[in-house]
N, C-alpha and C positions, 0 to 999 in steps of 0.2 A: 596208315597213309600210303597210297600207291603212287609211284612215279610212272607215268605212261607217255610213250613217244607219241607226239601229235602227228596229224596228217601233214602239217606244215614243217618244212625243213628247219631244224634248229629250235623248234618249239616243243615244250613238254607240258603235260597236264598232271596236276596232283588231285586225286579224288580225296576230298576232305569229309566224306560222308555225304549222304544224299540230301538235297539234289545239287549241291554246289560243287563246281570244279574250278580250281585256280589254274590259270595259264602262266607258264614260266618261259623264260628265254635265257639261253646260255650266252653270257657276255664276258669276254676276257677271263675265262675260267670260273666265273660265278654264274649261278642260276638266279635270275631276277624275276620277281613277281611283276606281271604286267597287266593282269586283269582276271576276271572270273566270269563264268557263265552259270546260270541257275538250273540247268538240266544237262544230262549227260548225252549230248548230241553224238550219235554214232556209237555209243557203248551199249552194253546189255541193258534191257528194259528195267525200269523200276516198276514194281507191282504194288499198287495202292489199293487196300481194302477200304472202301468208303461206304459208310452207312447209307442205305438207299432212301431212308426217310429223314434222317438228321445228318446230313453230310458234315464231316469234320472240317471246320474252316481252315485249319492249318494245312491239311492235305489238298483241299480245293485250291488254295492260294498257290501251292507249289505246282499244281497242274497248270494253272493260269500263267504263272511265271515261265514255265517251260514252253508253253505255246508262244508267249511273247518273244522267247529266245530262238524261235525257229523249230521247235520240236514237233514231232508227229505223235498223236495220242489216240489211244483206243478208249472208248467210253460207252456206257449203256445209255439207251434212250427209251422212250415209251413204246417203240416198235422193236427194233433189233439193236444189237451192238453196232457201233459205227466207228469209223476212223477218220480223223480230220486234222486240220492245221489252221493257221491264221490266214486271213483273206489275202495278205500281201506275200505269202510264203510260196513263191513259184516252185522252189526246190522241193518243198514239202509236198506239193501237189504231184510233182514228178515222181517222188518216192512212193506216194500212194498208188499212182498208176502202175509203177513197177511191181509193187507188192500184190496188187490185185490183177495185174496183167490187163489193164484197161487200155482202150484205144485213146488216141490223142483227143478225139472229139467227145469223150465221155462227159455227160452232163452232171456236174456236181450240184449239191444242194447247199444253200446257206442256212445254217442254224442261227436263229435270232432269239434274243432275250424275250421280246414281246412285240406287239403289233407296231408300237412306235419305232422300234428298231427296224422291223421289217419294212416299214414305210419309207425308210431312208434309201433302201436298195431296190425298190420296185415302185412302179406307178400303180396306185390303188384308188380307183374311183370310189365314190361314196357308197354305191350299192354293193360293190365287192367288199368294201371295208366292213359293212354290216354283216355280210355272210361270214367273213373271216373271224369277226369278233365272237360269234357264237360257236366257232369251231376251234378256238385257240385258248389255252394251249391244248394240243392234241396230236394224234398220230396221222397228220395230214401233211402233204407237200403241195404247195400252191404254185402253179405256173403263171407268172405275171410278166409284164413288160419290165425289163431291167432299167434301173435308173443309171445316170452317168457315174455314180459312185462304184458301180460294179466293174472290175477289170474286164477288158475285152476277152481275155482268155477264158472267162467263165460264162460269157453270154452266148446263147445259141445263135450262130451267125446269120441264119436266114430270118428267123422270127424275132430276134433281139429279145429273147425271153430268158428268165432265170427261175429255177425252182427254189422256193423258200419255205421254211417251216418254223413253228414255235413249239418245241417239244414239251410234253407234260411228264417230266421225270426230274425228281429233285436234284439228282447228282449233276446232270448236264445243265440244268437251269442255274445251279450254284456256280458251276464252272463258267458259264457264259456271263453271269453277273460279275464274277471276279475278274474275268478277262476284259470285259468292257466293250465287247463288239461281237460281230458274227464270226462263225467258224465255217470254213469250207469242209464239207462232210460227204461221206458216202457210206452205204451199208457195208458191213464187214463180211462180204461174201468172197470166199477164196476161189481161185480158178478150178473149175471142174466139180465144185461142190453144189449139190442141189439146194442146200439151205445155208443161211449165214451161220458163222460160228456163234454159239450162245453160251458156252461154258467157259468161264474166265480162265480155268487152268488149261483147257485146250488152246485157248487164245495165247496164253503164255508159251506153251510148247511150240506153237507155230511161229509166233512173232517176237519172241523175247530178244532177238538180235536185229530186229527190223524197225522198232519204234522206241521212242524215249520213255513213255509211260503207258502202262496198261492199267486201267481203272477197273477193279473188281467190284461190281455192284450187285452180285448175285447172278443167277441164271437170266439170260435175256430171252426175248421172243424170237419167233421164227418167221413171222409175217411182216413184210415191209409196210411202209405207210401207204395210205390211199392217196393217189395223185389226182388233183383236180385242176383242170385248165380253165382259167378265168379270162383268157384273152379274147374269147368270142362273145356273142350276144347272150349266151346262156352257159352255165358251168358244164364242163364235159369231163367225165371220169376217164382218165387215161390208164389208170391201174387201180384195181380193187385190192385193198390191203386190209389192215386191222382197223382202220377208221370207217365208221358207218357212212356210206355215201348218201343215204336218204336224208341226211342233214341238209343237203343242198338241193333237195327236190328232184333228184335224178335216180 
């Protein structure tokens, strides 16, 4: 058991084994237990090896709990490895911007469990819904008009749009299901690198003191998602990636 000085004056943390941390406060010569968190915010990363086809539920729940507690997590997707946090975690988004050296106006993507979830955060007309249904889950990002549930900091200010996707990867799908909502996400591309990080051990070397959890799901891809804009009269391919664009007749 380790006693760690907290960022807050007079507060201490005891690491009781992963992923729980007990928070303590010194009071009149005694150290008093006052609460605990479910992930190690601000400490060295936990490294979870999760099976890519049959994700271990125990580990998946720990990742989801960490996200609920404000953690930033790295995880595999059906395109590249990505880094993300919960929708209401503004500090987490700021940390991701710092890690990737992104500008303030960088457009994040919402990872959703399914089309029903996606439909809560974007306006999806019936013809567009039918197109999305045949392409999900899959390696596509869809640009749609954002709904009022999307925080303004995530909405493209001029067009009022948001990028959303439903990934086809068992690990992140299990995490999304356990978490119970969308994640704010972006590709794990580091400043100056031509390609995103795709080796879990390289990711650990680079980010082990920057994020709470790194999920090892094996080697990741190097190609990003195909981005399709559905805000116009016909679909427009904004970026060709690993998803087949001919699925949308373009």
